[in-house]
C-alpha positions as a printed Julia matrix, in Angstrom:
331×3 Matrix{Float64}:
   3.58   29.44   21.61
   2.33   26.39   23.48
   0.49   23.34   22.28
  -3.08   24.53   21.47
  -4.57   21.13   22.26
  -3.02   21.04   25.71
  -4.0    24.68   26.23
  -7.63   23.9    25.38
  -7.67   20.89   27.69
  -6.18   22.93   30.5
  -8.74   25.71   30.07
 -11.65   23.29   30.1
 -10.27   21.48   33.16
  -9.91   24.84   34.9
 -13.49   25.77   34.04
 -14.82   22.41   35.21
 -13.16   23.13   38.55
 -14.81   26.55   38.66
 -18.24   25.06   37.97
 -17.68   22.48   40.71
 -16.8    25.27   43.14
 -19.92   27.17   42.02
 -22.06   24.14   42.78
 -20.69   24.06   46.34
 -21.72   27.71   46.83
 -25.4    27.11   46.05
 -27.29   27.67   49.31
 -30.55   29.05   50.7
 -30.02   32.31   48.84
 -30.75   30.41   45.62
 -34.03   29.17   47.09
 -34.84   32.76   48.13
 -34.2    34.0    44.6
 -36.54   31.36   43.16
 -39.2    32.33   45.7
 -38.88   36.06   44.96
 -39.24   35.55   41.22
 -42.19   33.2    41.64
 -44.03   35.83   43.71
 -43.73   38.71   41.27
 -46.5    39.27   38.74
 -44.23   41.45   36.6
 -41.64   40.32   34.06
 -38.18   39.79   35.52
 -35.77   42.51   34.4
 -32.33   41.07   33.6
 -29.37   43.41   33.27
 -25.61   43.56   32.87
 -22.87   45.4    30.99
 -20.27   44.06   28.55
 -19.83   40.29   28.51
 -22.04   40.03   31.59
 -24.69   41.84   29.56
 -24.47   39.21   26.84
 -25.02   36.49   29.43
 -27.91   38.53   30.83
 -29.54   38.61   27.39
 -29.25   34.85   27.14
 -30.63   34.44   30.67
 -33.67   36.57   29.81
 -34.28   34.49   26.69
 -34.0    31.21   28.61
 -36.33   32.4    31.36
 -38.91   33.6    28.83
 -38.87   30.35   26.91
 -39.33   28.22   30.02
 -42.31   29.89   31.66
 -40.83   32.93   33.45
 -41.53   36.21   31.68
 -38.29   38.17   31.44
 -36.78   41.05   29.46
 -33.24   42.38   29.13
 -32.65   46.03   30.0
 -29.3    47.72   29.44
 -28.33   49.74   32.54
 -27.44   52.86   30.56
 -30.65   52.73   28.52
 -32.52   52.14   31.77
 -31.08   55.35   33.23
 -32.2    57.23   30.11
 -35.86   56.29   30.01
 -36.26   52.51   29.89
 -36.96   52.46   33.63
 -40.4    53.68   32.6
 -41.2    50.06   31.75
 -40.54   48.93   35.33
 -43.57   48.47   37.58
 -43.62   48.26   41.38
 -43.09   44.68   42.48
 -40.76   43.78   39.62
 -37.61   41.78   40.31
 -34.22   42.69   38.88
 -31.62   40.03   38.1
 -28.28   41.88   37.84
 -25.08   40.25   36.58
 -21.56   41.53   37.22
 -18.33   39.68   37.94
 -16.96   42.12   40.48
 -20.13   44.04   41.35
 -18.22   47.32   41.05
 -19.47   48.52   37.64
 -20.57   52.12   38.28
 -23.31   52.36   35.65
 -24.81   49.09   36.85
 -24.77   50.2    40.49
 -26.5    53.5    39.62
 -29.11   51.64   37.61
 -29.79   49.19   40.44
 -30.18   52.04   42.89
 -32.79   53.76   40.73
 -34.54   50.44   40.05
 -35.01   49.86   43.77
 -36.89   53.14   44.09
 -39.34   52.01   41.37
 -39.41   48.25   41.41
 -39.02   45.59   44.02
 -36.37   43.05   44.86
 -32.87   42.82   43.42
 -31.09   39.51   42.88
 -27.38   39.96   42.18
 -25.1    37.44   40.5
 -21.54   38.45   41.35
 -18.46   37.43   43.29
 -18.87   37.23   47.03
 -17.52   39.98   49.26
 -18.21   43.69   49.55
 -19.25   45.53   46.4
 -21.78   48.24   45.55
 -23.96   45.66   43.78
 -23.97   43.15   46.63
 -24.78   45.93   49.12
 -27.74   47.09   47.02
 -29.05   43.59   46.38
 -31.66   41.86   48.49
 -30.33   38.45   47.47
 -26.8    37.64   46.31
 -26.08   34.54   44.27
 -22.33   34.35   44.65
 -19.92   33.01   42.08
 -16.45   31.87   43.21
 -13.55   34.28   42.88
 -11.59   32.46   40.2
  -9.06   33.67   37.64
 -10.27   33.88   34.07
  -9.15   30.95   31.96
  -6.56   31.6    29.27
  -2.93   32.69   28.95
  -3.59   36.31   29.99
  -6.37   35.56   32.48
  -8.02   38.81   31.4
 -10.85   38.1    28.96
 -14.13   37.09   30.65
 -14.22   33.31   30.24
 -14.6    31.44   33.51
 -16.69   34.18   35.11
 -19.19   34.33   32.25
 -19.38   30.54   32.15
 -20.29   30.46   35.84
 -22.9    33.21   35.37
 -24.39   31.31   32.46
 -24.54   28.07   34.47
 -26.07   29.8    37.48
 -28.75   31.55   35.39
 -29.56   28.3    33.61
 -29.93   26.57   36.97
 -32.22   29.39   38.13
 -34.39   29.07   35.0
 -34.65   25.3    35.43
 -35.53   25.61   39.12
 -38.3    28.05   38.2
 -39.48   25.75   35.42
 -39.74   22.91   37.92
 -41.49   25.05   40.53
 -44.1    26.2    38.01
 -44.79   22.67   36.8
 -43.89   23.82   33.29
 -44.43   20.86   30.95
 -43.79   19.81   27.36
 -47.09   21.2    26.12
 -46.31   24.65   27.51
 -42.77   24.48   26.14
 -44.16   23.63   22.72
 -46.46   26.68   22.78
 -43.4    28.89   23.26
 -41.45   27.01   20.55
 -44.06   26.37   17.83
 -41.49   26.15   15.04
 -39.14   23.85   16.92
 -39.23   20.09   16.44
 -40.98   19.53   19.78
 -43.47   22.3    19.04
 -44.37   20.8    15.7
 -44.81   17.35   17.23
 -47.01   18.53   20.09
 -48.99   21.27   18.34
 -49.54   20.18   14.73
 -53.02   18.76   14.25
 -54.39   16.82   11.32
 -56.48   19.86   10.39
 -53.24   21.81    9.84
 -51.94   19.47    7.14
 -54.95   17.71    5.64
 -56.34   18.15    2.12
 -60.02   19.03    2.07
 -62.68   20.77    0.03
 -61.94   21.01   -3.68
 -58.53   19.36   -3.16
 -60.08   16.12   -1.96
 -60.62   13.35   -4.56
 -64.02   11.69   -4.07
 -65.79    9.19   -6.35
 -69.28    7.83   -5.91
 -69.38    4.04   -5.66
 -71.52    3.84   -8.81
 -69.21    6.09  -10.8
 -67.52    4.53  -13.82
 -63.92    3.46  -13.75
 -63.16    6.26  -16.2
 -64.7     8.82  -13.87
 -62.64    7.41  -11.02
 -59.43    7.79  -13.03
 -60.3    11.36  -13.99
 -60.96   12.27  -10.36
 -57.72   10.71   -9.15
 -55.65   12.24  -11.94
 -57.18   15.7   -11.61
 -56.62   16.03   -7.86
 -52.95   14.93   -8.02
 -52.98   13.18   -4.63
 -52.51    9.62   -5.85
 -55.73    8.32   -4.31
 -59.5     8.74   -4.05
 -62.17    8.14   -1.44
 -65.01    5.89   -2.59
 -68.32    6.95   -1.02
 -71.83    5.48   -0.96
 -75.16    7.05   -1.81
 -75.34    9.01    1.47
 -71.73   10.19    1.3
 -70.49    7.56    3.73
 -66.94    6.31    3.28
 -66.72    2.94    1.53
 -62.97    2.72    1.06
 -59.81    4.3    -0.27
 -58.15    3.42   -3.55
 -54.59    4.48   -4.31
 -52.31    4.46   -7.33
 -50.77    1.27   -5.96
 -54.2    -0.34   -5.74
 -54.85    0.56   -9.37
 -51.65   -1.15  -10.46
 -52.65   -4.27   -8.52
 -56.1    -4.12  -10.12
 -54.68   -3.96  -13.65
 -52.78   -7.21  -13.07
 -55.98   -9.01  -12.08
 -58.75   -7.67  -14.3
 -58.76   -7.83  -18.07
 -61.41   -5.15  -18.59
 -61.3    -2.68  -15.66
 -63.2    -0.09  -17.71
 -66.36   -2.2   -17.16
 -66.12   -1.83  -13.39
 -67.73    0.75  -11.16
 -65.56    2.67   -8.71
 -66.8     0.49   -5.82
 -66.12   -2.72   -7.75
 -62.66   -1.49   -8.68
 -61.93   -0.79   -5.03
 -63.05   -4.29   -3.98
 -61.01   -5.99   -6.72
 -57.9    -3.98   -5.82
 -57.72   -5.3    -2.23
 -54.7    -7.42   -1.36
 -57.09  -10.34   -0.97
 -60.32   -9.64   -2.9
 -61.97  -12.68   -1.31
 -61.86  -11.09    2.13
 -65.0    -9.44    3.42
 -64.38   -5.65    3.22
 -63.89   -4.09    6.63
 -64.99   -0.62    7.63
 -62.34    1.93    6.7
 -60.87    3.61    9.78
 -60.71    7.4    10.03
 -59.01   10.03   12.2
 -60.39   13.25   13.65
 -59.23   16.67   12.39
 -58.17   17.4    15.98
 -55.89   14.35   16.15
 -52.19   14.99   16.65
 -50.44   14.69   13.32
 -47.53   12.84   14.91
 -49.95   10.13   16.14
 -51.18    9.69   12.57
 -47.6     9.35   11.39
 -47.02    6.54   13.87
 -50.27    4.85   12.83
 -49.29    4.98    9.15
 -45.9     3.49    9.81
 -47.28    0.72   12.01
 -49.97   -0.12    9.45
 -47.69    0.28    6.4
 -50.08    2.74    4.75
 -49.5     6.15    3.22
 -52.87    7.89    3.59
 -55.56    8.35    6.23
 -59.1     9.62    5.82
 -60.17   12.46    8.09
 -63.76   12.48    9.36
 -65.66   14.37   12.04
 -68.21   11.6    12.59
 -66.26    8.54   11.47
 -68.53    8.14    8.46
 -68.35   10.97    5.94
 -64.85   11.89    4.73
 -63.89   15.51    5.46
 -60.32   15.35    4.22
 -57.25   13.21    3.8
 -53.74   13.33    5.21
 -50.78   11.66    3.53
 -47.53   10.36    4.89
 -45.57   12.75    2.7
 -47.56   15.7     4.09
 -46.51   14.77    7.6
 -42.87   14.31    6.64
 -42.93   17.65    4.8
 -44.29   19.28    7.98
 -41.13   18.19    9.79
 -42.71   15.39   11.82
 -40.93   12.43   10.3
């Protein structure tokens, strides 16, 4: 038994060499494959058997998630009915190290009678698959990495790299951007950042604490306590936003005023400002359609923990808190 660390290093070095050789083989056939896939209006069918089939499944998933519709079809299942899903004009992406797998060759032959072009990923040279294919993306003829050089290692790595390169070339050709990527990955971190709107996370309706400016201090406390959001919007006679008072503001108020129970909600809000002598400024609001991640940045830059949501910039329609945004996975 050899040194496992040295063995691992040797295998990786060998595979790096194989990938370098693969890069040197990329030629106009790769451009032709990109062009053929871009032209089809049907989903790309990706196929393979054994370990090549596993890489084919991953290739189909990568294509689908980056703007190229694709599905995996097992060659044997295809020969027993799944070919019914293939429409004329479809493109087949077939993976095989040697290109001699009999079931795959039979499947490709039947596909050509129904579908359209065939792009093969296999070793160069004569093989049933390369003869059937319209376009061959060749991988170098390299020994598999490892002591026995039998298990698919280097060959599957090269197939994976070539299919990833194909998916990225198609992504670039389609002008596929972050917004489109986010739509296909709504629960991923990028999807949440680019798709989550304030309306998705805001508190509104009965959840929203609102106190009229002329309400008593006791009524203000009851409203804030009952809604459990640690704040309240103070509004004027016509429902316009006057300001926001938080639990922290109340604590500041209690250190300044001996008899807060004699204050109205509006007076309490004014007295709770960091500098009560300052002329109150109009409270800023955000739209329900605003990106939640933009609100998070605004809160952090302004050192605040809550924003008022308003359709017209006057009447409060909801509130969004820093902790709501963090809980949504944006922070």
